[in-house]
FIMIKE-773430 format. One record per atom (N, C-alpha, C): residue in three letters; x, z, y. Coordinates in steps of 0.05 Angstrom, whole numbers, padded with zeros to 5 digits, always signed. Atoms other than C-alpha are relative to their C-alpha. Layout:
N
ALAXZY;...
This chain:
334
MET-00019-00015+00010;MET-00249-00594+00270;MET-00005+00030-00002;ALA+00003-00027-00002;ALA-00267-00527+00291;ALA-00020+00011-00019;ASP+00019-00005+00021;ASP-00327-00524+00247;ASP+00012+00000-00027;GLU-00011+00002+00028;GLU-00286-00543+00187;GLU+00017+00028-00003;TRP-00013-00026+00005;TRP-00235-00481+00194;TRP-00017+00022+00000;ARG+00013-00027-00004;ARG-00288-00432+00215;ARG-00019+00000-00031;ARG+00016-00001+00026;ARG-00327-00457+00146;ARG+00022+00015-00022;VAL-00016-00012+00018;VAL-00262-00440+00109;VAL+00006+00034+00006;LEU-00002-00025-00006;LEU-00257-00373+00144;LEU-00022+00013-00015;THR+00026-00015+00009;THR-00330-00357+00125;THR+00006+00001-00037;LYS-00006+00000+00025;LYS-00308-00377+00050;LYS+00020+00027-00005;TYR-00017-00020+00000;TYR-00248-00330+00056;TYR-00012+00028+00000;VAL+00010-00027-00007;VAL-00288-00270+00078;VAL-00022+00006-00022;ASN+00014-00004+00024;ASN-00336-00283+00022;ASN+00012+00010-00027;GLN-00017-00005+00018;GLN-00284-00282-00028;GLN+00013+00027-00003;LEU-00013-00023-00005;LEU-00252-00222+00001;LEU-00023+00020-00006;ASN+00019-00021+00008;ASN-00320-00188-00004;ASN-00006+00004-00033;GLN+00004-00002+00027;GLN-00329-00203-00075;GLN+00024+00013-00017;ASP-00026-00015+00011;ASP-00259-00181-00092;ASP+00002+00031+00000;GLU+00002-00026-00006;GLU-00278-00111-00068;GLU-00011+00011-00025;VAL+00010-00013+00022;VAL-00320-00100-00129;VAL-00004-00014-00024;ASP+00003+00016+00020;ASP-00314-00155-00175;ASP+00029-00010-00011;TYR-00025+00005+00004;TYR-00246-00157-00211;TYR+00006-00019-00024;ARG-00006+00024+00018;ARG-00256-00216-00258;ARG+00016-00023+00008;VAL-00012+00021-00012;VAL-00220-00281-00253;VAL-00022-00014+00015;ARG+00019+00016-00018;ARG-00252-00321-00196;ARG-00007-00024-00009;SER+00012+00027+00012;SER-00299-00376-00218;SER+00006-00025+00020;GLU-00006+00022-00021;GLU-00280-00417-00155;GLU+00029+00001+00010;ASP-00028+00001-00006;ASP-00212-00440-00129;ASP-00002+00017+00028;SER+00003-00017-00022;SER-00188-00391-00075;SER+00012-00019+00024;VAL-00007+00016-00027;VAL-00179-00417-00002;VAL+00030+00008+00009;VAL-00024-00012-00008;VAL-00113-00376+00002;VAL+00024-00014-00015;THR-00023+00014+00013;THR-00047-00410-00012;THR+00028+00017+00006;ASP-00025-00019-00004;ASP-00003-00351+00010;ASP+00006+00016-00030;LEU-00006-00008+00029;LEU+00033-00332-00058;LEU+00000+00029+00001;ASP-00003-00030-00001;ASP+00051-00260-00035;ASP-00023+00014+00002;TYR+00027-00015-00003;TYR-00018-00240-00013;TYR-00015-00006-00030;LEU+00014+00002+00025;LEU-00045-00270-00079;LEU+00009+00019-00024;ILE-00013-00019+00018;ILE+00005-00229-00119;ILE-00013+00031+00006;ARG+00004-00025-00009;ARG-00013-00165-00077;ARG-00030+00003-00007;SER+00028+00001+00007;SER-00088-00180-00085;SER-00008+00007-00028;GLY+00006-00004+00026;GLY-00085-00185-00157;GLY+00007+00027-00011;GLU-00005-00030+00009;GLU-00052-00119-00165;GLU-00018+00019+00007;ARG+00023-00023-00008;ARG-00101-00083-00120;ARG-00022-00004-00016;LYS+00023+00004+00009;LYS-00156-00112-00155;LYS+00003+00018-00030;HIS-00005-00013+00024;HIS-00124-00086-00222;HIS-00002+00030+00007;ARG+00002-00028-00009;ARG-00116-00015-00186;ARG-00025+00009+00002;LEU+00028-00008-00001;LEU-00185-00013-00164;LEU-00016+00003-00021;GLU+00019-00002+00024;GLU-00216-00027-00230;GLU+00007+00023-00015;MET-00007-00024+00011;MET-00175+00030-00262;MET-00007+00024+00013;TRP+00010-00023-00020;TRP-00191+00074-00202;TRP-00025+00010-00003;TYR+00026-00005+00004;TYR-00264+00069-00209;TYR-00005+00010-00030;ARG+00004-00009+00028;ARG-00261+00077-00287;ARG+00009+00029-00003;GLU-00012-00026+00004;GLU-00218+00141-00282;GLU-00017+00022+00019;ARG+00023-00013-00015;ARG-00269+00167-00227;ARG-00029+00002-00016;GLY+00028+00001+00012;GLY-00328+00155-00275;GLY-00021-00014+00019;ALA+00014+00016-00015;ALA-00354+00108-00224;ALA-00002-00028-00002;ALA+00003+00027+00002;ALA-00379+00038-00219;ALA-00008-00018+00024;PRO+00009+00011-00023;PRO-00375-00008-00161;PRO-00026-00021-00001;VAL+00028+00012+00003;VAL-00445-00040-00148;VAL+00003-00026+00020;ARG-00002+00024-00017;ARG-00435-00087-00085;ARG+00016+00010+00026;CYS-00016-00004-00025;CYS-00396-00095-00020;CYS-00013-00017+00020;GLU+00009+00018-00022;GLU-00424-00121+00047;GLU+00022+00002+00021;THR-00022+00005-00023;THR-00372-00147+00098;THR-00009-00014+00017;LYS+00004+00013-00025;LYS-00383-00165+00164;LYS+00025-00006+00016;ALA-00027+00004-00010;ALA-00325-00203+00196;ALA-00008-00007+00033;ARG+00002+00012-00028;ARG-00319-00213+00273;ARG+00029-00012+00007;LEU-00017+00013-00012;LEU-00271-00262+00304;LEU+00009+00012+00023;VAL-00012-00015-00022;VAL-00231-00217+00350;VAL+00010-00019+00024;ARG-00018+00017-00019;ARG-00188-00275+00383;ARG+00011-00022-00019;GLU-00017+00021+00010;GLU-00157-00341+00365;GLU+00031+00004+00016;ILE-00025-00010-00011;ILE-00084-00321+00376;ILE+00016-00025+00012;GLU-00018+00020-00005;GLU-00051-00385+00379;GLU-00009-00030-00017;HIS+00004+00028+00010;HIS-00066-00463+00369;HIS+00025-00015-00002;ARG-00023+00024+00003;ARG-00018-00515+00344;ARG-00011-00022-00017;ALA+00008+00021+00010;ALA-00026-00579+00316;ALA-00003+00002-00032;GLY+00006-00006+00028;GLY-00061-00572+00252;GLY+00001+00027-00013;GLU-00006-00029+00007;GLU-00052-00496+00252;GLU-00013+00017+00020;ILE+00013-00018-00014;ILE-00090-00439+00276;ILE+00007+00031-00009;GLU-00003-00025+00009;GLU-00076-00366+00277;GLU-00022+00019+00016;VAL+00024-00016-00008;VAL-00134-00314+00284;VAL+00001+00029-00006;GLU+00001-00027+00006;GLU-00148-00240+00284;GLU-00033+00010-00007;LEU+00026-00006+00009;LEU-00211-00213+00246;LEU+00001+00030-00006;LEU+00002-00028+00007;LEU-00240-00146+00245;LEU-00023+00002-00021;LEU+00016-00003+00025;LEU-00274-00127+00177;LEU-00015+00025-00004;LEU+00014-00021+00005;LEU-00329-00079+00174;LEU-00014-00003-00032;GLN+00011+00000+00028;GLN-00344-00063+00101;GLN-00016+00025-00005;LYS+00015-00020+00016;LYS-00399-00022+00064;LYS+00000-00004-00027;ILE-00005+00002+00029;ILE-00381-00007-00008;ILE-00022+00017-00014;TYR+00023-00015+00021;TYR-00437+00017-00057;TYR+00011+00003-00024;TYR-00009-00006+00025;TYR-00417+00051-00120;TYR-00019+00020-00012;ASP+00014-00019+00014;ASP-00454+00089-00173;ASP+00017+00017-00017;LYS-00012-00022+00014;LYS-00430+00156-00199;LYS-00017+00022-00008;GLY+00016-00025+00005;GLY-00466+00213-00237;GLY-00029-00006+00006;GLY+00032+00004-00004;GLY-00536+00179-00231;GLY-00007-00006+00031;ALA+00006+00005-00028;ALA-00526+00171-00157;ALA+00013-00021+00015;ARG-00009+00022-00015;ARG-00515+00115-00109;ARG+00015+00012+00026;HIS-00018-00012-00020;HIS-00456+00128-00059;HIS+00006-00024+00019;GLN-00009+00022-00017;GLN-00438+00088+00000;GLN+00020+00008+00023;GLU-00027-00006-00016;GLU-00369+00089+00039;GLU+00001-00026+00021;LYS-00005+00019-00020;LYS-00356+00048+00103;LYS+00030+00002+00010;ARG-00023-00001-00015;ARG-00290+00025+00133;ARG+00006-00026+00017;ILE-00004+00025-00018;ILE-00263-00022+00186;ILE+00028-00006-00003;ASP-00026+00013+00005;ASP-00200-00065+00172;ASP+00003-00019+00020;GLN-00002+00022-00014;GLN-00167-00114+00212;GLN+00026-00017-00014;GLN-00019+00018+00009;GLN-00126-00178+00189;GLN+00009-00024+00019;ARG-00010+00023-00019;ARG-00086-00235+00221;ARG+00001-00021-00023;LEU-00003+00022+00017;LEU-00097-00303+00185;LEU+00014-00023+00014;THR-00009+00022-00007;THR-00062-00365+00194;THR-00011-00025-00018;LEU+00012+00023+00016;LEU-00101-00430+00174;LEU+00016-00027+00004;LEU-00016+00027-00004;LEU-00067-00496+00163;LEU-00018-00021-00011;HIS+00017+00021+00008;HIS-00100-00565+00160;HIS+00023-00018-00019;GLU-00012+00015+00019;GLU-00075-00600+00095;GLU-00013-00020-00015;GLY+00014+00020+00010;GLY-00094-00666+00070;GLY-00028-00004+00011;ASP+00024+00003-00012;ASP-00167-00667+00077;ASP-00013+00022+00008;GLY+00012-00027-00004;GLY-00183-00596+00091;GLY+00019+00021+00010;TRP-00009-00022-00014;TRP-00164-00526+00117;TRP+00007+00021-00026;THR-00006-00022+00019;THR-00127-00471+00075;THR+00008+00027+00016;VAL-00012-00023-00014;VAL-00107-00398+00093;VAL+00025+00003-00010;SER-00028+00002+00010;SER-00034-00405+00085;SER+00017+00026+00009;ARG-00009-00028+00000;ARG-00019-00333+00109;ARG-00018+00020+00006;VAL+00019-00023-00007;VAL-00050-00266+00108;VAL+00016+00027+00008;PHE-00014-00025-00007;PHE-00019-00207+00148;PHE-00022+00021+00001;GLN+00018-00023+00001;GLN-00054-00142+00130;GLN+00017+00021+00013;PRO-00009-00027-00013;PRO-00036-00085+00180;PRO-00003+00023-00016;VAL+00005-00025+00010;VAL-00026-00018+00153;VAL+00005+00020+00016;PRO-00005-00022-00023;PRO-00033+00028+00213;PRO+00004+00026-00006;GLU-00006-00025+00006;GLU-00035+00089+00175;GLU+00030+00011-00008;ARG-00027-00004+00004;ARG+00040+00080+00161;ARG+00015-00001+00024;SER-00016-00006-00026;SER+00057+00078+00234;SER-00003+00023+00014;ALA+00001-00027-00014;ALA+00048+00149+00250;ALA+00027+00004+00009;PRO-00026-00010-00007;PRO+00103+00179+00290;PRO+00005+00023-00009;VAL-00011-00023+00016;VAL+00138+00225+00244;VAL+00024+00014+00010;ASN-00024-00012-00012;ASN+00200+00236+00284;ASN-00001+00023+00014;VAL-00001-00024-00016;VAL+00178+00288+00329;VAL+00000+00026-00018;ALA+00003-00024+00014;ALA+00166+00336+00271;ALA+00026+00013-00005;SER-00024-00011+00003;SER+00242+00348+00266;SER+00005+00021+00022;ILE-00006-00017-00017;ILE+00237+00388+00330;ILE-00026+00022+00001;TYR+00024-00017+00003;TYR+00173+00424+00308;TYR+00005+00024-00016;ASN-00006-00022+00013;ASN+00203+00486+00292;ASN+00001+00029+00014;GLN+00002-00023-00015;GLN+00180+00536+00341;GLN-00017+00019-00012;ASP+00017-00022+00011;ASP+00139+00602+00334;ASP-00030-00011+00004;TYR+00026+00007+00004;TYR+00073+00581+00311;TYR-00022+00019+00010;THR+00015-00023-00008;THR+00041+00649+00329;THR+00002+00005+00035;THR-00003-00008-00027;THR+00059+00643+00405;THR-00026+00003+00015;LYS+00021-00011-00014;LYS+00010+00677+00447;LYS-00004-00021+00021;ALA+00001+00018-00018;ALA-00028+00632+00494;ALA+00006+00010+00028;GLY-00010-00002-00030;GLY-00003+00623+00569;GLY-00023+00007+00018;PRO+00021-00005-00018;PRO-00036+00638+00628;PRO-00019-00023+00013;SER+00017+00023-00007;SER-00062+00571+00643;SER-00019-00011-00022;ARG+00018+00007+00023;ARG-00114+00537+00600;ARG-00006-00032+00005;PRO+00002+00035+00000;PRO-00122+00458+00582;PRO-00029-00001+00007;TYR+00023+00008-00004;TYR-00179+00423+00612;TYR-00016-00012-00026;LEU+00013+00010+00021;LEU-00232+00409+00557;LEU-00030-00001+00007;ASN+00028+00008-00004;ASN-00305+00379+00560;ASN-00013+00018-00020;HIS+00016-00019+00017;HIS-00346+00439+00531;HIS-00028-00010-00007;GLN+00025+00014+00003;GLN-00409+00401+00546;GLN+00000-00018-00025;ILE+00001+00021+00026;ILE-00390+00347+00493;ILE+00009+00016-00026;LEU-00011-00008+00025;LEU-00352+00392+00445;LEU-00009+00027-00006;GLY+00010-00027+00009;GLY-00384+00458+00448;GLY+00021+00019+00009;ALA-00013-00018-00006;ALA-00353+00523+00458;ALA+00025+00010-00015;GLY-00029-00002+00020;GLY-00288+00513+00415;GLY+00021+00015+00011;GLY-00024-00010-00012;GLY-00242+00540+00466;GLY-00004+00033+00005;SER+00003-00028-00004;SER-00271+00615+00464;SER+00021+00017-00017;GLN-00022-00017+00011;GLN-00219+00671+00449;GLN-00014+00022-00016;ARG+00009-00027+00022;ARG-00267+00719+00413;ARG-00003-00013-00026;SER+00001+00010+00029;SER-00276+00718+00338;SER-00022-00016-00004;THR+00021+00015+00006;THR-00320+00664+00316;THR+00003-00015-00028;ALA+00000+00016+00024;ALA-00341+00627+00256;ALA+00008-00029+00003;TYR+00001+00032+00001;TYR-00320+00554+00238;TYR-00024-00011-00010;ARG+00027+00018+00001;ARG-00379+00512+00248;ARG+00003-00025-00016;ARG-00006+00023+00021;ARG-00365+00465+00186;ARG-00020-00018+00008;GLU+00020+00023-00003;GLU-00431+00426+00199;GLU+00004-00014+00027;ASP+00001+00012-00027;ASP-00415+00416+00272;ASP+00025-00018+00000;ALA-00024+00015+00004;ALA-00345+00390+00253;ALA-00004-00027-00012;VAL+00008+00024+00013;VAL-00377+00340+00207;VAL-00017-00018+00012;LEU+00016+00016-00018;LEU-00428+00318+00254;LEU+00015-00015+00018;TYR-00017+00012-00019;TYR-00375+00304+00304;TYR+00015-00024-00014;ALA-00016+00023+00016;ALA-00334+00263+00250;ALA-00018-00020-00004;ASP+00020+00024+00005;ASP-00396+00222+00234;ASP-00008-00015+00024;ARG+00007+00010-00021;ARG-00412+00211+00303;ARG+00019-00023+00012;TRP-00021+00015-00012;TRP-00346+00183+00324;TRP+00018-00012-00021;TRP-00016+00014+00019;TRP-00320+00151+00260;TRP+00012-00028+00007;ASP-00004+00032-00007;ASP-00322+00079+00285;ASP+00004+00001+00030;SER-00008-00001-00028;SER-00309+00093+00357;SER+00017+00022+00014;TYR-00015-00020-00010;TYR-00274+00136+00407;TYR-00018+00019+00023;ASN+00007-00018-00018;ASN-00296+00196+00448;ASN+00012-00009+00028;PRO-00013+00013-00029;PRO-00284+00170+00523;PRO+00014+00021+00015;GLU-00013-00022-00014;GLU-00264+00241+00542;GLU+00030+00006-00007;PHE-00029-00002+00010;PHE-00198+00234+00503;PHE+00014-00023-00001;ALA-00019+00023+00006;ALA-00137+00191+00504;ALA-00002-00013-00025;GLN+00004+00014+00020;GLN-00143+00136+00456;GLN+00034-00009-00009;PHE-00027+00005+00008;PHE-00078+00127+00413;PHE-00006-00027-00019;GLU-00001+00022+00016;GLU-00061+00064+00371;GLU-00002+00012-00029;VAL+00001-00014+00027;VAL-00050+00113+00311;VAL-00015+00026+00009;ASP+00018-00018-00012;ASP-00110+00158+00326;ASP-00009+00021-00019;CYS+00015-00013+00018;CYS-00125+00195+00261;CYS+00005+00028+00006;THR-00008-00028-00004;THR-00094+00262+00279;THR-00017+00011+00023;SER+00018-00007-00023;SER-00124+00265+00347;SER-00030+00001-00008;TYR+00028+00001+00009;TYR-00192+00250+00315;TYR-00002+00025-00018;ILE+00001-00026+00019;ILE-00181+00307+00264;ILE+00000+00022+00018;SER+00004-00021-00014;SER-00168+00352+00320;SER-00019+00007+00012;GLN+00025-00002-00016;GLN-00225+00336+00359;GLN-00023+00012-00017;CYS+00023-00006+00019;CYS-00272+00347+00296;CYS+00007+00030-00003;LEU-00006-00028+00008;LEU-00234+00415+00284;LEU-00014+00021+00023;PHE+00005-00015-00023;PHE-00244+00437+00358;PHE-00033-00001+00002;ALA+00030+00003-00006;ALA-00322+00411+00357;ALA-00011+00020-00021;GLY+00009-00024+00023;GLY-00329+00465+00293;GLY+00008+00024+00012;GLY-00005-00027-00010;GLY-00302+00522+00339;GLY+00029+00007-00007;ALA-00028-00006+00005;ALA-00226+00517+00319;ALA+00013+00006+00030;PRO-00012-00007-00028;PRO-00192+00555+00380;PRO+00026-00011+00010;ILE-00017+00012-00009;ILE-00144+00525+00420;ILE+00026+00022+00005;ASN-00023-00016-00003;ASN-00074+00553+00418;ASN+00021-00010+00024;TYR-00021+00010-00019;TYR-00041+00537+00487;TYR+00022+00015+00008;THR-00026-00008-00007;THR+00032+00544+00499;THR+00011-00010+00023;GLY-00014+00018-00022;GLY+00046+00491+00550;GLY+00025-00014-00012;LYS-00024+00011+00013;LYS+00099+00468+00501;LYS-00007-00019-00020;ARG+00011+00019+00018;ARG+00089+00405+00466;ARG+00006+00005-00032;GLU-00009-00002+00027;GLU+00128+00426+00404;GLU-00013+00026-00013;SER+00011-00026+00011;SER+00089+00490+00391;SER-00032+00003+00011;GLY+00030-00006-00003;GLY+00010+00515+00391;GLY-00011-00028-00009;TRP+00016+00021+00005;TRP-00044+00468+00383;TRP-00020-00003+00026;TRP+00015+00003-00027;TRP-00075+00442+00450;TRP-00001-00030+00012;TYR+00006+00021-00010;TYR-00099+00385+00489;TYR-00009+00003+00029;LYS+00009+00002-00029;LYS-00101+00371+00567;LYS-00005-00031+00005;GLY+00003+00028-00005;GLY-00098+00296+00565;GLY+00023-00006+00022;TYR-00025+00007-00017;TYR-00055+00263+00621;TYR-00005+00016+00027;VAL-00006-00014-00023;VAL-00029+00306+00677;VAL+00017-00008+00015;GLY-00021+00013-00013;GLY+00003+00272+00732;GLY+00013-00023-00008;LYS-00009+00026+00014;LYS+00007+00208+00688;LYS+00020+00010-00024;GLN-00018-00012+00023;GLN+00046+00255+00638;GLN-00018+00010-00024;GLU+00018-00010+00021;GLU+00020+00265+00567;GLU+00002+00032-00003;ALA+00001-00031-00002;ALA-00002+00338+00563;ALA-00017+00005-00027;TRP+00015-00010+00027;TRP-00021+00354+00487;TRP+00020+00007-00018;SER-00025-00008+00017;SER+00019+00385+00431;SER+00001-00018-00018;TYR-00003+00018+00022;TYR+00049+00345+00378;TYR-00023+00007-00023;SER+00016-00006+00024;SER+00004+00383+00328;SER-00027-00012+00007;TRP+00029+00010-00013;TRP-00058+00353+00369;TRP-00001-00030-00014;ALA+00002+00032+00004;ALA-00039+00279+00352;ALA+00017-00010-00023;VAL-00018+00011+00020;VAL+00015+00275+00298;VAL-00004+00013-00025;ALA+00008-00010+00027;ALA-00001+00287+00224;ALA+00020+00017-00012;ASN-00020-00013+00009;ASN+00066+00313+00205;ASN+00000+00031+00015;ALA+00002-00023-00011;ALA+00064+00367+00261;ALA-00029+00015-00004;LEU+00029-00016+00011;LEU-00012+00385+00245;LEU+00005+00013-00027;GLN-00004-00017+00027;GLN+00007+00400+00172;GLN+00016+00022+00008;LEU-00016-00024-00005;LEU+00066+00445+00196;LEU-00016+00023+00014;TYR+00012-00019-00015;TYR+00023+00480+00244;TYR-00023+00014-00020;LEU+00019-00014+00015;LEU-00035+00492+00194;LEU+00015+00016-00024;THR-00011-00016+00019;THR+00014+00512+00142;THR+00014+00030+00012;HIS-00014-00022-00009;HIS+00049+00564+00184;HIS-00015+00020+00017;SER+00017-00018-00023;SER-00004+00590+00236;SER-00015+00024-00014;ASN+00018-00026+00011;ASN-00028+00661+00226;ASN-00019+00013+00022;SER+00019-00010-00022;SER-00068+00669+00290;SER-00014-00031+00011;HIS+00015+00026-00011;HIS-00115+00620+00330;HIS-00014-00013-00025;MET+00009+00017+00026;MET-00132+00564+00279;MET+00014+00007-00022;ARG-00020-00007+00024;ARG-00111+00584+00209;ARG-00016-00018-00023;ALA+00008+00015+00022;ALA-00115+00549+00144;ALA+00014+00010-00027;GLU-00012-00004+00023;GLU-00099+00562+00071;GLU+00005-00026-00014;VAL-00006+00021+00017;VAL-00063+00513+00028;VAL-00008+00003-00026;VAL+00008-00002+00028;VAL-00097+00498-00038;VAL+00008-00020-00016;ASP-00016+00021+00015;ASP-00072+00461-00095;ASP-00020-00020-00015;ARG+00015+00019+00013;ARG-00134+00421-00117;ARG-00020-00010+00022;PRO+00021+00008-00018;PRO-00186+00379-00077;PRO-00025+00008-00006;GLU+00027-00013+00008;GLU-00244+00410-00113;GLU-00003+00027+00016;LEU+00005-00025-00013;LEU-00232+00473-00077;LEU-00002-00002+00031;LEU+00001+00005-00027;LEU-00240+00441-00007;LEU-00030+00001+00004;GLN+00027+00002-00008;GLN-00303+00448+00033;GLN-00007-00016+00024;LEU+00007+00017-00022;LEU-00341+00412+00089;LEU+00019+00010+00024;GLY-00013-00009-00022;GLY-00296+00408+00151;GLY+00031+00007-00005;ASP-00031-00003+00010;ASP-00227+00419+00110;ASP+00015-00026+00007;VAL-00023+00023-00004;VAL-00168+00374+00120;VAL+00017-00007-00021;ILE-00020+00009+00018;ILE-00125+00331+00078;ILE+00019-00016+00020;ILE-00021+00016-00012;ILE-00059+00306+00103;ILE+00017-00012-00021;TYR-00009+00023+00025;TYR-00025+00245+00064;TYR+00033-00006+00012;ASP-00029+00010+00001;ASP+00054+00234+00056;ASP+00002-00022-00022;TRP+00003+00027+00018;TRP+00051+00159+00028;TRP+00023-00001-00017;ASP-00022+00005+00015;ASP+00122+00159+00005;ASP+00012+00026-00017;GLY-00009-00017+00012;GLY+00131+00227-00021;GLY+00026+00016+00010;ASN-00026-00008-00011;ASN+00190+00242+00025;ASN-00004+00025+00022;GLY+00003-00025-00022;GLY+00163+00304+00064;GLY-00010-00008+00030;ALA+00010+00008-00025;ALA+00140+00261+00125;ALA-00029-00006-00003;TYR+00028+00009+00000;TYR+00067+00263+00131;TYR-00009-00018+00022;GLN+00009+00021-00016;GLN+00031+00205+00160;GLN-00026-00003+00011;HIS+00030+00006-00006;HIS-00043+00207+00160;HIS-00017+00026-00007;SER+00018-00025+00002;SER-00098+00261+00166;SER-00032-00009-00001;THR+00029+00004+00003;THR-00170+00262+00144;THR-00016+00024-00003;ILE+00017-00023-00001;ILE-00230+00312+00149;ILE-00022-00003-00024;VAL+00021+00001+00019;VAL-00280+00325+00089;VAL-00024+00002+00015;THR+00025+00001-00014;THR-00348+00303+00110;THR-00025-00003-00024;ALA+00021+00000+00023;ALA-00386+00299+00043;ALA+00015+00007-00028;PHE-00010+00000+00031;PHE-00378+00301-00034;PHE-00016-00019-00016;ASP+00014+00015+00020;ASP-00394+00256-00091;ASP-00013+00012-00021;ALA+00017-00013+00018;ALA-00438+00271-00148;ALA+00017+00015-00022;GLY-00017-00020+00015;GLY-00377+00300-00185;GLY+00015+00020+00014;GLY-00009-00019-00019;GLY-00363+00346-00128;GLY+00024-00005+00011;MET-00026+00006-00012;MET-00300+00311-00103;MET-00008-00009+00032;PRO+00007+00004-00030;PRO-00288+00305-00029;PRO-00002-00031+00008;LEU+00000+00030-00016;LEU-00307+00243+00014;LEU+00010+00007+00026;VAL-00013-00006-00028;VAL-00269+00241+00080;VAL-00008-00021+00018;ASN+00001+00019-00023;ASN-00274+00209+00149;ASN+00024+00000+00012;ALA-00029+00008-00015;ALA-00212+00178+00187;ALA-00003-00013+00020;HIS-00003+00023-00022;HIS-00189+00140+00245;HIS+00026-00014-00007;THR-00021+00016+00000;THR-00133+00091+00254;THR-00010-00024-00018;THR+00015+00017+00013;THR-00164+00053+00197;THR-00030+00015-00003;PRO+00027-00018+00001;PRO-00239+00079+00211;PRO-00015+00000-00025;SER+00011+00000+00027;SER-00268+00103+00150;SER-00020+00024-00001;GLN+00019-00020+00000;GLN-00331+00144+00132;GLN-00007+00003-00032;HIS+00007-00008+00031;HIS-00344+00181+00067;HIS+00016-00017-00019;ARG-00018+00014+00020;ARG-00282+00148+00033;ARG+00010+00021-00022;TYR-00011-00021+00020;TYR-00259+00179-00030;TYR+00030+00009+00007;TRP-00023-00020-00018;TRP-00207+00230-00014;TRP+00028-00012-00006;ASP-00025+00008+00006;ASP-00148+00200-00055;ASP+00015-00023+00014;TYR-00011+00021-00014;TYR-00141+00137-00016;TYR+00014-00025-00017;ARG-00012+00022+00014;ARG-00121+00094-00070;ARG-00009-00028+00000;ASP+00011+00025-00010;ASP-00159+00038-00045;ASP+00014-00008+00024;SER-00007+00004-00027;SER-00120+00039+00018;SER+00031-00016-00008;TYR-00023+00016+00003;TYR-00062-00011+00028;TYR+00030+00020+00010;ALA-00024-00018-00005;ALA-00017+00051+00051;ALA+00008+00015-00025;TRP-00009-00015+00025;TRP-00021+00086-00017;TRP+00022-00009-00016;THR-00026+00004+00020;THR+00039+00086-00066;THR-00004+00017-00022;GLU-00003-00018+00019;GLU+00053+00119-00127;GLU+00012+00027+00004;ASN-00013-00026-00007;ASN+00093+00169-00094;ASN-00017+00019+00023;THR+00017-00013-00019;THR+00034+00193-00048;THR+00001+00028-00007;VAL+00004-00025+00002;VAL+00031+00266-00037;VAL-00020+00010+00018;TYR+00025-00012-00015;TYR-00030+00307-00012;TYR+00008+00029+00007;ARG+00000-00028-00011;ARG-00033+00371+00029;ARG-00030+00005+00006;PHE+00029-00001-00005;PHE-00100+00400+00023;PHE-00003+00027+00014;PHE+00003-00019-00015;PHE-00122+00451+00075;PHE-00027+00010+00003;HIS+00028-00013-00006;HIS-00182+00500+00073;HIS+00003+00016+00025;ILE+00001-00015-00025;ILE-00195+00520+00147;ILE-00014+00024-00006;ALA+00011-00024+00001;ALA-00208+00591+00154;ALA-00034+00003+00010;ASP+00025-00004-00007;ASP-00280+00614+00157;ASP-00007+00010+00029;ARG+00001-00008-00030;ARG-00268+00653+00218;ARG+00027+00002+00016;PHE-00027+00001-00016;PHE-00216+00656+00275;PHE-00001+00022+00016;
């Protein structure tokens, strides 16, 4: 019986893979009987088709590798499993072939009905929406507070001399190299967060030479120590998207940035922060690591690990029609 449900699981992954680049009516029956999922999937396919067309791009193929993370629960005629999905998506634009990568998770319930198995429920986590935004309400301190007498512990052998207090250039290429090195894993020198997008961006910025602003207060500055005496020792701006966008907006010393109004004005190593609902609570952060043939930014991110993803995230399960973007051009010198 295990072989039977595993074959259905394989068929599901193959159909999911095809749906990423082929938006026509499927020629074979779906193995999914979850009506809510089928409606959402159909809407997403329509959105993707329009999205590629508006970008002047054409999807070519998708390669999906699925790993069965665990079998969560077995019941009579029913099994619940968790999948990790690594996707490589290829598309053409401006005569050039592009490739992006991302890693998603899904939880499926498979049900034995009649002579076979079906996927009766698909749960799609949207971790980018799980960012802790409530701390931003207390993030109203002096963003230009001078560094205190003590300094955070930082691994300079891994990240370079980003903690220097001298005027220094922002090394955009180094920030991108770090982003590409760790897009699908974690630097073990840092605490791992379930919602890790902003901590990852902070690490990239520091790798590029952005100076630490250590205040010793979590609600001000931009700094990281790790765990000290089992207590969290990092600023909210290091790990929370809303706090980072406030810091970048207001800081006039240490790490600084200029808010620009169009993605075309961004350079490598610049930052985009996302407010999915347009309500002023920013929940996700990315870093520019490449550009497509039309000069539009491609970004890396954590939480849903992504490499060279198109900047507007309209392929994301977190995106809505109300999504607002904040574009930050990081200063060339600090």
